[in-house]
PDB file of the backbone (N, CA, C, O) and the ligand in Angstrom, with CONECT records:
HET     ZN  A 101       1
ATOM      1  N   MET A   1      53.517  46.466 -33.478  1.00  0.00           N
ATOM      2  CA  MET A   1      52.444  45.602 -33.013  1.00  0.00           C
ATOM      3  C   MET A   1      51.728  46.275 -31.834  1.00  0.00           C
ATOM      4  O   MET A   1      52.348  46.615 -30.826  1.00  0.00           O
ATOM      5  N   LYS A   2      50.403  46.462 -31.986  1.00  0.00           N
ATOM      6  CA  LYS A   2      49.651  47.103 -30.903  1.00  0.00           C
ATOM      7  C   LYS A   2      48.557  46.183 -30.383  1.00  0.00           C
ATOM      8  O   LYS A   2      47.891  45.490 -31.152  1.00  0.00           O
ATOM      9  N   VAL A   3      48.384  46.187 -29.089  1.00  0.00           N
ATOM     10  CA  VAL A   3      47.343  45.374 -28.530  1.00  0.00           C
ATOM     11  C   VAL A   3      45.980  46.075 -28.646  1.00  0.00           C
ATOM     12  O   VAL A   3      45.870  47.283 -28.439  1.00  0.00           O
ATOM     13  N   ASN A   4      44.963  45.302 -28.977  1.00  0.00           N
ATOM     14  CA  ASN A   4      43.590  45.831 -29.004  1.00  0.00           C
ATOM     15  C   ASN A   4      43.028  45.570 -27.613  1.00  0.00           C
ATOM     16  O   ASN A   4      42.627  44.453 -27.286  1.00  0.00           O
ATOM     17  N   ARG A   5      43.007  46.626 -26.799  1.00  0.00           N
ATOM     18  CA  ARG A   5      42.626  46.509 -25.382  1.00  0.00           C
ATOM     19  C   ARG A   5      41.208  45.990 -25.203  1.00  0.00           C
ATOM     20  O   ARG A   5      40.936  45.194 -24.304  1.00  0.00           O
ATOM     21  N   ASN A   6      40.308  46.445 -26.064  1.00  0.00           N
ATOM     22  CA  ASN A   6      38.909  46.016 -25.929  1.00  0.00           C
ATOM     23  C   ASN A   6      38.792  44.513 -26.097  1.00  0.00           C
ATOM     24  O   ASN A   6      38.120  43.837 -25.318  1.00  0.00           O
ATOM     25  N   LYS A   7      39.460  43.992 -27.136  1.00  0.00           N
ATOM     26  CA  LYS A   7      39.413  42.520 -27.385  1.00  0.00           C
ATOM     27  C   LYS A   7      40.072  41.802 -26.213  1.00  0.00           C
ATOM     28  O   LYS A   7      39.552  40.801 -25.721  1.00  0.00           O
ATOM     29  N   LEU A   8      41.220  42.315 -25.764  1.00  0.00           N
ATOM     30  CA  LEU A   8      41.917  41.649 -24.665  1.00  0.00           C
ATOM     31  C   LEU A   8      41.035  41.600 -23.436  1.00  0.00           C
ATOM     32  O   LEU A   8      40.922  40.555 -22.795  1.00  0.00           O
ATOM     33  N   ILE A   9      40.413  42.707 -23.101  1.00  0.00           N
ATOM     34  CA  ILE A   9      39.549  42.763 -21.900  1.00  0.00           C
ATOM     35  C   ILE A   9      38.357  41.837 -22.074  1.00  0.00           C
ATOM     36  O   ILE A   9      37.953  41.171 -21.121  1.00  0.00           O
ATOM     37  N   ASN A  10      37.789  41.781 -23.267  1.00  0.00           N
ATOM     38  CA  ASN A  10      36.690  40.875 -23.516  1.00  0.00           C
ATOM     39  C   ASN A  10      37.057  39.406 -23.291  1.00  0.00           C
ATOM     40  O   ASN A  10      36.294  38.634 -22.711  1.00  0.00           O
ATOM     41  N   VAL A  11      38.244  39.052 -23.770  1.00  0.00           N
ATOM     42  CA  VAL A  11      38.722  37.661 -23.621  1.00  0.00           C
ATOM     43  C   VAL A  11      38.963  37.368 -22.142  1.00  0.00           C
ATOM     44  O   VAL A  11      38.571  36.312 -21.646  1.00  0.00           O
ATOM     45  N   ILE A  12      39.608  38.302 -21.434  1.00  0.00           N
ATOM     46  CA  ILE A  12      39.848  38.109 -20.012  1.00  0.00           C
ATOM     47  C   ILE A  12      38.515  37.902 -19.285  1.00  0.00           C
ATOM     48  O   ILE A  12      38.382  36.989 -18.469  1.00  0.00           O
ATOM     49  N   ASN A  13      37.561  38.731 -19.578  1.00  0.00           N
ATOM     50  CA  ASN A  13      36.259  38.616 -18.877  1.00  0.00           C
ATOM     51  C   ASN A  13      35.546  37.324 -19.229  1.00  0.00           C
ATOM     52  O   ASN A  13      34.797  36.787 -18.413  1.00  0.00           O
ATOM     53  N   GLU A  14      35.771  36.811 -20.453  1.00  0.00           N
ATOM     54  CA  GLU A  14      35.116  35.563 -20.882  1.00  0.00           C
ATOM     55  C   GLU A  14      35.826  34.348 -20.329  1.00  0.00           C
ATOM     56  O   GLU A  14      35.186  33.393 -19.888  1.00  0.00           O
ATOM     57  N   LYS A  15      37.177  34.382 -20.354  1.00  0.00           N
ATOM     58  CA  LYS A  15      37.944  33.156 -20.010  1.00  0.00           C
ATOM     59  C   LYS A  15      38.346  33.028 -18.538  1.00  0.00           C
ATOM     60  O   LYS A  15      38.419  31.929 -17.990  1.00  0.00           O
ATOM     61  N   TRP A  16      38.607  34.194 -17.909  1.00  0.00           N
ATOM     62  CA  TRP A  16      39.056  34.118 -16.513  1.00  0.00           C
ATOM     63  C   TRP A  16      37.803  33.955 -15.648  1.00  0.00           C
ATOM     64  O   TRP A  16      37.080  34.920 -15.398  1.00  0.00           O
ATOM     65  N   ARG A  17      37.568  32.769 -15.214  1.00  0.00           N
ATOM     66  CA  ARG A  17      36.386  32.507 -14.402  1.00  0.00           C
ATOM     67  C   ARG A  17      36.462  33.299 -13.097  1.00  0.00           C
ATOM     68  O   ARG A  17      35.527  34.006 -12.722  1.00  0.00           O
ATOM     69  N   THR A  18      37.611  33.161 -12.412  1.00  0.00           N
ATOM     70  CA  THR A  18      37.809  33.988 -11.232  1.00  0.00           C
ATOM     71  C   THR A  18      39.043  34.864 -11.563  1.00  0.00           C
ATOM     72  O   THR A  18      40.045  34.390 -12.097  1.00  0.00           O
ATOM     73  N   LYS A  19      38.925  36.092 -11.236  1.00  0.00           N
ATOM     74  CA  LYS A  19      40.014  37.031 -11.539  1.00  0.00           C
ATOM     75  C   LYS A  19      40.862  37.332 -10.350  1.00  0.00           C
ATOM     76  O   LYS A  19      41.625  38.298 -10.353  1.00  0.00           O
ATOM     77  N   ASN A  20      40.740  36.495  -9.298  1.00  0.00           N
ATOM     78  CA  ASN A  20      41.531  36.744  -8.096  1.00  0.00           C
ATOM     79  C   ASN A  20      42.972  36.335  -8.334  1.00  0.00           C
ATOM     80  O   ASN A  20      43.237  35.281  -8.912  1.00  0.00           O
ATOM     81  N   CYS A  21      43.882  37.148  -7.899  1.00  0.00           N
ATOM     82  CA  CYS A  21      45.334  36.885  -8.004  1.00  0.00           C
ATOM     83  C   CYS A  21      45.660  35.584  -7.232  1.00  0.00           C
ATOM     84  O   CYS A  21      45.190  35.379  -6.113  1.00  0.00           O
ATOM     85  N   ILE A  22      46.477  34.713  -7.862  1.00  0.00           N
ATOM     86  CA  ILE A  22      46.821  33.450  -7.189  1.00  0.00           C
ATOM     87  C   ILE A  22      47.752  33.651  -6.007  1.00  0.00           C
ATOM     88  O   ILE A  22      47.881  32.752  -5.176  1.00  0.00           O
ATOM     89  N   LEU A  23      48.405  34.801  -5.904  1.00  0.00           N
ATOM     90  CA  LEU A  23      49.327  35.059  -4.785  1.00  0.00           C
ATOM     91  C   LEU A  23      48.610  35.718  -3.620  1.00  0.00           C
ATOM     92  O   LEU A  23      48.759  35.276  -2.481  1.00  0.00           O
ATOM     93  N   CYS A  24      47.824  36.781  -3.880  1.00  0.00           N
ATOM     94  CA  CYS A  24      47.292  37.575  -2.784  1.00  0.00           C
ATOM     95  C   CYS A  24      45.765  37.534  -2.720  1.00  0.00           C
ATOM     96  O   CYS A  24      45.188  37.991  -1.734  1.00  0.00           O
ATOM     97  N   GLY A  25      45.108  37.007  -3.728  1.00  0.00           N
ATOM     98  CA  GLY A  25      43.661  36.894  -3.705  1.00  0.00           C
ATOM     99  C   GLY A  25      42.901  38.128  -4.141  1.00  0.00           C
ATOM    100  O   GLY A  25      41.675  38.084  -4.249  1.00  0.00           O
ATOM    101  N   ALA A  26      43.599  39.242  -4.396  1.00  0.00           N
ATOM    102  CA  ALA A  26      42.928  40.495  -4.824  1.00  0.00           C
ATOM    103  C   ALA A  26      42.429  40.387  -6.245  1.00  0.00           C
ATOM    104  O   ALA A  26      42.909  39.560  -7.021  1.00  0.00           O
ATOM    105  N   ASN A  27      41.485  41.204  -6.579  1.00  0.00           N
ATOM    106  CA  ASN A  27      41.016  41.343  -7.975  1.00  0.00           C
ATOM    107  C   ASN A  27      41.176  42.789  -8.350  1.00  0.00           C
ATOM    108  O   ASN A  27      40.218  43.562  -8.352  1.00  0.00           O
ATOM    109  N   ASN A  28      42.412  43.148  -8.669  1.00  0.00           N
ATOM    110  CA  ASN A  28      42.772  44.540  -8.912  1.00  0.00           C
ATOM    111  C   ASN A  28      43.977  44.533  -9.880  1.00  0.00           C
ATOM    112  O   ASN A  28      45.126  44.537  -9.438  1.00  0.00           O
ATOM    113  N   TRP A  29      43.714  44.522 -11.171  1.00  0.00           N
ATOM    114  CA  TRP A  29      44.733  44.319 -12.196  1.00  0.00           C
ATOM    115  C   TRP A  29      44.940  45.522 -13.073  1.00  0.00           C
ATOM    116  O   TRP A  29      44.008  46.292 -13.306  1.00  0.00           O
ATOM    117  N   THR A  30      46.179  45.699 -13.576  1.00  0.00           N
ATOM    118  CA  THR A  30      46.453  46.705 -14.589  1.00  0.00           C
ATOM    119  C   THR A  30      46.963  45.991 -15.848  1.00  0.00           C
ATOM    120  O   THR A  30      47.886  45.180 -15.774  1.00  0.00           O
ATOM    121  N   ILE A  31      46.369  46.293 -16.982  1.00  0.00           N
ATOM    122  CA  ILE A  31      46.794  45.719 -18.249  1.00  0.00           C
ATOM    123  C   ILE A  31      47.707  46.734 -18.925  1.00  0.00           C
ATOM    124  O   ILE A  31      47.317  47.883 -19.137  1.00  0.00           O
ATOM    125  N   ASP A  32      48.960  46.297 -19.274  1.00  0.00           N
ATOM    126  CA  ASP A  32      49.904  47.194 -19.916  1.00  0.00           C
ATOM    127  C   ASP A  32      49.472  47.559 -21.322  1.00  0.00           C
ATOM    128  O   ASP A  32      48.763  46.797 -21.979  1.00  0.00           O
ATOM    129  N   ASP A  33      49.894  48.707 -21.774  1.00  0.00           N
ATOM    130  CA  ASP A  33      49.559  49.158 -23.141  1.00  0.00           C
ATOM    131  C   ASP A  33      50.479  48.586 -24.191  1.00  0.00           C
ATOM    132  O   ASP A  33      50.135  48.552 -25.373  1.00  0.00           O
ATOM    133  N   LYS A  34      51.671  48.126 -23.762  1.00  0.00           N
ATOM    134  CA  LYS A  34      52.679  47.720 -24.719  1.00  0.00           C
ATOM    135  C   LYS A  34      52.734  46.210 -24.901  1.00  0.00           C
ATOM    136  O   LYS A  34      52.417  45.442 -23.993  1.00  0.00           O
ATOM    137  N   VAL A  35      53.150  45.801 -26.116  1.00  0.00           N
ATOM    138  CA  VAL A  35      53.452  44.414 -26.384  1.00  0.00           C
ATOM    139  C   VAL A  35      54.949  44.261 -26.189  1.00  0.00           C
ATOM    140  O   VAL A  35      55.718  45.031 -26.763  1.00  0.00           O
ATOM    141  N   VAL A  36      55.393  43.281 -25.387  1.00  0.00           N
ATOM    142  CA  VAL A  36      56.798  43.034 -25.150  1.00  0.00           C
ATOM    143  C   VAL A  36      57.128  41.613 -25.599  1.00  0.00           C
ATOM    144  O   VAL A  36      56.228  40.835 -25.914  1.00  0.00           O
ATOM    145  N   ALA A  37      58.429  41.269 -25.629  1.00  0.00           N
ATOM    146  CA  ALA A  37      58.838  39.935 -26.016  1.00  0.00           C
ATOM    147  C   ALA A  37      60.050  39.475 -25.179  1.00  0.00           C
ATOM    148  O   ALA A  37      60.983  40.250 -24.962  1.00  0.00           O
ATOM    149  N   PRO A  38      60.034  38.253 -24.725  1.00  0.00           N
ATOM    150  CA  PRO A  38      61.214  37.742 -23.979  1.00  0.00           C
ATOM    151  C   PRO A  38      62.351  37.524 -24.962  1.00  0.00           C
ATOM    152  O   PRO A  38      62.132  37.275 -26.148  1.00  0.00           O
ATOM    153  N   LEU A  39      63.575  37.622 -24.445  1.00  0.00           N
ATOM    154  CA  LEU A  39      64.753  37.396 -25.274  1.00  0.00           C
ATOM    155  C   LEU A  39      65.192  35.939 -25.180  1.00  0.00           C
ATOM    156  O   LEU A  39      65.076  35.310 -24.128  1.00  0.00           O
ATOM    157  N   SER A  40      65.704  35.405 -26.306  1.00  0.00           N
ATOM    158  CA  SER A  40      66.276  34.058 -26.251  1.00  0.00           C
ATOM    159  C   SER A  40      67.687  34.134 -25.703  1.00  0.00           C
ATOM    160  O   SER A  40      68.436  35.071 -25.979  1.00  0.00           O
ATOM    161  N   VAL A  41      68.033  33.117 -24.913  1.00  0.00           N
ATOM    162  CA  VAL A  41      69.341  33.097 -24.283  1.00  0.00           C
ATOM    163  C   VAL A  41      70.210  32.045 -25.003  1.00  0.00           C
ATOM    164  O   VAL A  41      69.804  30.897 -25.181  1.00  0.00           O
ATOM    165  N   GLY A  42      71.387  32.465 -25.397  1.00  0.00           N
ATOM    166  CA  GLY A  42      72.322  31.600 -26.115  1.00  0.00           C
ATOM    167  C   GLY A  42      73.407  31.083 -25.198  1.00  0.00           C
ATOM    168  O   GLY A  42      73.239  31.030 -23.979  1.00  0.00           O
ATOM    169  N   LYS A  43      74.547  30.693 -25.810  1.00  0.00           N
ATOM    170  CA  LYS A  43      75.684  30.160 -25.062  1.00  0.00           C
ATOM    171  C   LYS A  43      76.242  31.213 -24.111  1.00  0.00           C
ATOM    172  O   LYS A  43      76.203  32.405 -24.417  1.00  0.00           O
ATOM    173  N   ASN A  44      76.750  30.793 -22.984  1.00  0.00           N
ATOM    174  CA  ASN A  44      77.357  31.664 -21.993  1.00  0.00           C
ATOM    175  C   ASN A  44      76.439  32.812 -21.565  1.00  0.00           C
ATOM    176  O   ASN A  44      76.881  33.931 -21.304  1.00  0.00           O
ATOM    177  N   ALA A  45      75.157  32.491 -21.504  1.00  0.00           N
ATOM    178  CA  ALA A  45      74.147  33.455 -21.078  1.00  0.00           C
ATOM    179  C   ALA A  45      74.098  34.707 -21.920  1.00  0.00           C
ATOM    180  O   ALA A  45      73.731  35.775 -21.430  1.00  0.00           O
ATOM    181  N   SER A  46      74.470  34.584 -23.206  1.00  0.00           N
ATOM    182  CA  SER A  46      74.405  35.750 -24.109  1.00  0.00           C
ATOM    183  C   SER A  46      72.986  35.834 -24.654  1.00  0.00           C
ATOM    184  O   SER A  46      72.197  34.898 -24.521  1.00  0.00           O
ATOM    185  N   ILE A  47      72.675  36.971 -25.271  1.00  0.00           N
ATOM    186  CA  ILE A  47      71.362  37.213 -25.872  1.00  0.00           C
ATOM    187  C   ILE A  47      71.422  36.780 -27.326  1.00  0.00           C
ATOM    188  O   ILE A  47      72.351  37.157 -28.040  1.00  0.00           O
ATOM    189  N   GLU A  48      70.446  35.993 -27.784  1.00  0.00           N
ATOM    190  CA  GLU A  48      70.385  35.581 -29.183  1.00  0.00           C
ATOM    191  C   GLU A  48      69.327  36.426 -29.878  1.00  0.00           C
ATOM    192  O   GLU A  48      68.172  36.458 -29.456  1.00  0.00           O
ATOM    193  N   LEU A  49      69.724  37.105 -30.940  1.00  0.00           N
ATOM    194  CA  LEU A  49      68.756  37.892 -31.692  1.00  0.00           C
ATOM    195  C   LEU A  49      68.404  37.181 -32.986  1.00  0.00           C
ATOM    196  O   LEU A  49      69.162  36.333 -33.459  1.00  0.00           O
ATOM    197  N   GLY A  50      67.252  37.524 -33.564  1.00  0.00           N
ATOM    198  CA  GLY A  50      66.831  36.915 -34.814  1.00  0.00           C
ATOM    199  C   GLY A  50      65.734  35.875 -34.552  1.00  0.00           C
ATOM    200  O   GLY A  50      65.576  35.385 -33.434  1.00  0.00           O
ATOM    201  N   GLY A  51      65.001  35.559 -35.586  1.00  0.00           N
ATOM    202  CA  GLY A  51      63.926  34.572 -35.469  1.00  0.00           C
ATOM    203  C   GLY A  51      62.656  35.197 -34.954  1.00  0.00           C
ATOM    204  O   GLY A  51      62.556  36.413 -34.785  1.00  0.00           O
ATOM    205  N   LYS A  52      61.701  34.349 -34.711  1.00  0.00           N
ATOM    206  CA  LYS A  52      60.390  34.830 -34.261  1.00  0.00           C
ATOM    207  C   LYS A  52      60.417  35.221 -32.791  1.00  0.00           C
ATOM    208  O   LYS A  52      61.215  34.701 -32.010  1.00  0.00           O
ATOM    209  N   ILE A  53      59.554  36.123 -32.436  1.00  0.00           N
ATOM    210  CA  ILE A  53      59.415  36.514 -31.036  1.00  0.00           C
ATOM    211  C   ILE A  53      58.068  35.992 -30.536  1.00  0.00           C
ATOM    212  O   ILE A  53      57.189  35.628 -31.316  1.00  0.00           O
ATOM    213  N   ILE A  54      57.940  35.970 -29.228  1.00  0.00           N
ATOM    214  CA  ILE A  54      56.658  35.653 -28.618  1.00  0.00           C
ATOM    215  C   ILE A  54      56.114  36.942 -28.045  1.00  0.00           C
ATOM    216  O   ILE A  54      56.631  37.438 -27.044  1.00  0.00           O
ATOM    217  N   PRO A  55      55.061  37.506 -28.671  1.00  0.00           N
ATOM    218  CA  PRO A  55      54.508  38.761 -28.175  1.00  0.00           C
ATOM    219  C   PRO A  55      53.744  38.522 -26.862  1.00  0.00           C
ATOM    220  O   PRO A  55      52.998  37.550 -26.737  1.00  0.00           O
ATOM    221  N   LEU A  56      53.934  39.392 -25.920  1.00  0.00           N
ATOM    222  CA  LEU A  56      53.266  39.239 -24.634  1.00  0.00           C
ATOM    223  C   LEU A  56      52.733  40.579 -24.120  1.00  0.00           C
ATOM    224  O   LEU A  56      53.333  41.628 -24.354  1.00  0.00           O
ATOM    225  N   VAL A  57      51.630  40.527 -23.437  1.00  0.00           N
ATOM    226  CA  VAL A  57      51.085  41.712 -22.751  1.00  0.00           C
ATOM    227  C   VAL A  57      51.073  41.397 -21.268  1.00  0.00           C
ATOM    228  O   VAL A  57      50.595  40.343 -20.847  1.00  0.00           O
ATOM    229  N   ALA A  58      51.612  42.335 -20.469  1.00  0.00           N
ATOM    230  CA  ALA A  58      51.688  42.118 -19.012  1.00  0.00           C
ATOM    231  C   ALA A  58      50.388  42.534 -18.349  1.00  0.00           C
ATOM    232  O   ALA A  58      49.844  43.601 -18.636  1.00  0.00           O
ATOM    233  N   VAL A  59      49.897  41.684 -17.462  1.00  0.00           N
ATOM    234  CA  VAL A  59      48.735  42.001 -16.644  1.00  0.00           C
ATOM    235  C   VAL A  59      49.228  41.886 -15.204  1.00  0.00           C
ATOM    236  O   VAL A  59      49.578  40.798 -14.748  1.00  0.00           O
ATOM    237  N   THR A  60      49.255  43.019 -14.487  1.00  0.00           N
ATOM    238  CA  THR A  60      49.920  43.070 -13.192  1.00  0.00           C
ATOM    239  C   THR A  60      48.915  43.314 -12.047  1.00  0.00           C
ATOM    240  O   THR A  60      48.043  44.178 -12.139  1.00  0.00           O
ATOM    241  N   CYS A  61      49.065  42.527 -10.974  1.00  0.00           N
ATOM    242  CA  CYS A  61      48.243  42.707  -9.805  1.00  0.00           C
ATOM    243  C   CYS A  61      48.707  43.982  -9.079  1.00  0.00           C
ATOM    244  O   CYS A  61      49.888  44.133  -8.769  1.00  0.00           O
ATOM    245  N   ASN A  62      47.780  44.875  -8.819  1.00  0.00           N
ATOM    246  CA  ASN A  62      48.127  46.152  -8.191  1.00  0.00           C
ATOM    247  C   ASN A  62      48.365  46.012  -6.702  1.00  0.00           C
ATOM    248  O   ASN A  62      48.852  46.949  -6.069  1.00  0.00           O
ATOM    249  N   GLU A  63      48.030  44.850  -6.119  1.00  0.00           N
ATOM    250  CA  GLU A  63      48.221  44.647  -4.680  1.00  0.00           C
ATOM    251  C   GLU A  63      49.566  44.086  -4.361  1.00  0.00           C
ATOM    252  O   GLU A  63      50.218  44.548  -3.424  1.00  0.00           O
ATOM    253  N   CYS A  64      50.030  43.057  -5.142  1.00  0.00           N
ATOM    254  CA  CYS A  64      51.276  42.368  -4.789  1.00  0.00           C
ATOM    255  C   CYS A  64      52.316  42.339  -5.906  1.00  0.00           C
ATOM    256  O   CYS A  64      53.440  41.889  -5.687  1.00  0.00           O
ATOM    257  N   GLY A  65      51.957  42.813  -7.102  1.00  0.00           N
ATOM    258  CA  GLY A  65      52.932  42.865  -8.188  1.00  0.00           C
ATOM    259  C   GLY A  65      53.013  41.579  -9.012  1.00  0.00           C
ATOM    260  O   GLY A  65      53.735  41.534 -10.008  1.00  0.00           O
ATOM    261  N   ASN A  66      52.305  40.560  -8.624  1.00  0.00           N
ATOM    262  CA  ASN A  66      52.261  39.334  -9.433  1.00  0.00           C
ATOM    263  C   ASN A  66      51.905  39.731 -10.864  1.00  0.00           C
ATOM    264  O   ASN A  66      50.952  40.482 -11.078  1.00  0.00           O
ATOM    265  N   THR A  67      52.673  39.227 -11.863  1.00  0.00           N
ATOM    266  CA  THR A  67      52.441  39.605 -13.243  1.00  0.00           C
ATOM    267  C   THR A  67      52.217  38.378 -14.102  1.00  0.00           C
ATOM    268  O   THR A  67      52.977  37.409 -14.075  1.00  0.00           O
ATOM    269  N   ILE A  68      51.139  38.464 -14.865  1.00  0.00           N
ATOM    270  CA  ILE A  68      50.774  37.372 -15.810  1.00  0.00           C
ATOM    271  C   ILE A  68      50.993  37.934 -17.206  1.00  0.00           C
ATOM    272  O   ILE A  68      50.694  39.097 -17.475  1.00  0.00           O
ATOM    273  N   PHE A  69      51.526  37.086 -18.097  1.00  0.00           N
ATOM    274  CA  PHE A  69      51.705  37.489 -19.475  1.00  0.00           C
ATOM    275  C   PHE A  69      50.757  36.742 -20.381  1.00  0.00           C
ATOM    276  O   PHE A  69      50.667  35.516 -20.327  1.00  0.00           O
ATOM    277  N   LEU A  70      50.032  37.500 -21.236  1.00  0.00           N
ATOM    278  CA  LEU A  70      49.112  36.898 -22.214  1.00  0.00           C
ATOM    279  C   LEU A  70      49.692  37.129 -23.614  1.00  0.00           C
ATOM    280  O   LEU A  70      50.241  38.192 -23.905  1.00  0.00           O
ATOM    281  N   ASN A  71      49.561  36.122 -24.465  1.00  0.00           N
ATOM    282  CA  ASN A  71      49.975  36.253 -25.854  1.00  0.00           C
ATOM    283  C   ASN A  71      48.782  36.755 -26.669  1.00  0.00           C
ATOM    284  O   ASN A  71      47.834  36.003 -26.896  1.00  0.00           O
ATOM    285  N   PRO A  72      48.815  38.034 -27.120  1.00  0.00           N
ATOM    286  CA  PRO A  72      47.688  38.602 -27.808  1.00  0.00           C
ATOM    287  C   PRO A  72      47.426  38.002 -29.157  1.00  0.00           C
ATOM    288  O   PRO A  72      46.317  38.128 -29.676  1.00  0.00           O
ATOM    289  N   LEU A  73      48.430  37.338 -29.760  1.00  0.00           N
ATOM    290  CA  LEU A  73      48.234  36.675 -31.045  1.00  0.00           C
ATOM    291  C   LEU A  73      47.270  35.491 -30.900  1.00  0.00           C
ATOM    292  O   LEU A  73      46.409  35.265 -31.750  1.00  0.00           O
ATOM    293  N   VAL A  74      47.437  34.745 -29.808  1.00  0.00           N
ATOM    294  CA  VAL A  74      46.626  33.562 -29.586  1.00  0.00           C
ATOM    295  C   VAL A  74      45.142  33.924 -29.452  1.00  0.00           C
ATOM    296  O   VAL A  74      44.266  33.177 -29.887  1.00  0.00           O
ATOM    297  N   ILE A  75      44.878  35.092 -28.840  1.00  0.00           N
ATOM    298  CA  ILE A  75      43.486  35.459 -28.613  1.00  0.00           C
ATOM    299  C   ILE A  75      43.008  36.540 -29.578  1.00  0.00           C
ATOM    300  O   ILE A  75      41.970  37.167 -29.364  1.00  0.00           O
ATOM    301  N   ASN A  76      43.788  36.749 -30.651  1.00  0.00           N
ATOM    302  CA  ASN A  76      43.364  37.690 -31.698  1.00  0.00           C
ATOM    303  C   ASN A  76      43.119  39.106 -31.181  1.00  0.00           C
ATOM    304  O   ASN A  76      42.159  39.770 -31.574  1.00  0.00           O
ATOM    305  N   ALA A  77      43.995  39.549 -30.305  1.00  0.00           N
ATOM    306  CA  ALA A  77      43.830  40.876 -29.713  1.00  0.00           C
ATOM    307  C   ALA A  77      44.934  41.833 -30.196  1.00  0.00           C
ATOM    308  O   ALA A  77      45.483  42.611 -29.416  1.00  0.00           O
ATOM    309  N   ILE A  78      45.244  41.755 -31.495  1.00  0.00           N
ATOM    310  CA  ILE A  78      46.300  42.586 -32.081  1.00  0.00           C
ATOM    311  C   ILE A  78      45.708  43.508 -33.127  1.00  0.00           C
ATOM    312  O   ILE A  78      44.908  43.096 -33.967  1.00  0.00           O
ATOM    313  N   ASP A  79      46.125  44.785 -33.056  1.00  0.00           N
ATOM    314  CA  ASP A  79      45.929  45.714 -34.172  1.00  0.00           C
ATOM    315  C   ASP A  79      47.239  45.870 -34.817  1.00  0.00           C
ATOM    316  O   ASP A  79      48.180  46.323 -34.167  1.00  0.00           O
ATOM    317  N   GLU A  80      47.375  45.515 -36.094  1.00  0.00           N
ATOM    318  CA  GLU A  80      48.692  45.545 -36.757  1.00  0.00           C
ATOM    319  C   GLU A  80      49.327  46.938 -36.798  1.00  0.00           C
ATOM    320  O   GLU A  80      50.428  47.101 -37.324  1.00  0.00           O
TER     321      GLU A  80
HETATM  322 ZN    ZN A 101      48.294  39.844  -6.087  1.00  0.00          ZN2+
END
């Protein structure tokens, strides 16, 4: 699964009215190239594998490290 950066950036520019970081107020972000997925946690804090994943792209504030995750499937920003 690959993220379509152009589509992602277009959606961010269209939807994010203000792009200032909620922690530090800066507008200086890096969009990661990779799609990642959180792991499901099972009994006794073990990792559960199998089933659907939630694809996420990290968008990180370069000033303070605050990281926002966007689901590229929801905004149609995936190149298969
Ligand atoms: Zn910040």
